[in-house]
C-alpha positions in Angstrom: -146.0 -68.8 52.2 -145.8 -71.5 50.5 -145.6 -73.6 53.1 -149.0 -72.1 54.5 -150.7 -72.8 51.0 -148.9 -75.9 51.0 -150.9 -77.2 54.1 -154.0 -76.0 52.9 -154.3 -72.4 54.0 -155.1 -69.0 52.5 -152.6 -66.4 52.9 -152.4 -62.9 53.3 -149.2 -60.7 53.7 -149.4 -57.0 54.9 -146.3 -54.9 55.3 -145.7 -54.0 59.3 -147.0 -51.0 60.0 -144.3 -48.4 61.6 -146.9 -47.8 64.7 -147.0 -51.0 65.6 -143.1 -51.5 66.2 -141.5 -51.0 69.4 -140.0 -47.4 70.2 -136.7 -48.3 69.5 -137.3 -50.0 66.6 -139.2 -47.1 64.6 -136.5 -45.8 62.9 -135.2 -48.8 61.4 -135.7 -48.8 57.8 -134.5 -52.5 57.3 -137.2 -53.5 59.7 -140.2 -52.1 58.1 -138.7 -53.4 54.5 -138.1 -57.0 55.6 -141.2 -57.9 58.1 -145.0 -58.7 56.9 -147.6 -59.4 59.0 -148.9 -63.0 58.1 -152.9 -64.0 57.9 -153.7 -67.5 57.6 -157.3 -69.2 57.6 -158.1 -72.9 56.6 -158.9 -72.7 52.7 -162.4 -72.7 51.7 -163.8 -75.7 49.3 -163.6 -74.6 45.7 -161.1 -72.3 46.3 -163.5 -69.3 46.6 
């Protein structure tokens, strides 16, 4: 996250939705606890 921010991006981290995992991974609580979906976009001028 800090790397993207240092490159001038806004960053949003969202938890991994269980329904988005492959069937063989759905029962793995560790995967759901560790993985995040990363959304980035160029930072807006003025930080707004």
